[in-house]
N, C-alpha and C positions, 0 to 999 in steps of 0.2 A: 069140428075136430080138424086140427092142422095136419099137414102132410107128414111131419115127423112122427106124431102120435099114431097116425094110421100105419105108417111103415113099421114102427116098432111093434104094434099089436100084431100085424101080419107076420113079422119075422119071428115072433115068439109063439105063434099059434101052433107050430109043429113040435114045440117042446123047449126045454132049457137050452140056452146058448151061452158058451163061455164068453166072459166079458171081453177078452182081447179080440175074439172073432167078431163079436157084435160091434165093437168100436171100429174095426177095419171095414166091416160091411157098411156101416153107417157113412163113413167117409167116402167109400166107393159109390154110395148112392147119392152123395152130394150133401150130406148132413154133417155139421160140425159136432165135435164132442159136446160143446156147450148146448147145442140144440137137443142132442140125445139125452143129456142129463136133465134138461128142463122138461122135456117130454115125460121122462120117468117121474119127475117130481109132480107133474100135473096128473099123472095116472096113479097116484097113491091109492092103494086098495085093489088095484088091478094087476100091478107088476111088483115083483119083489126081487131082491138080490140076495144070494146066500153063498157061503163058502162051502165047497163040496167035500171038504175033508180037513185034515190037520194042517200043520205048518207047510207052506209051499203049495197047497192045493189051490186050484183056480177058483175064482168067483164065477157064478153063473147068474144070468138074468132069466126070469121065467114069469109066466102068468100066475097069478094067485089061483089056487085050486078053488073051484066053485063048491059051495056048500049047499 
């Protein structure tokens, strides 16, 4: 598993993170937006993004709930 995927899983372990905050944290940790989105694509089934409400509500990234 590459460093971006490990960082993303660790960052989301505490719960949902607003998309804007996650992007800023990734850049501060040395990962580009491209690497962040590529890591998310490779973790299909483990990570999801969802809108938290109606129009203007932020998107969040979170781990898929375990069943």
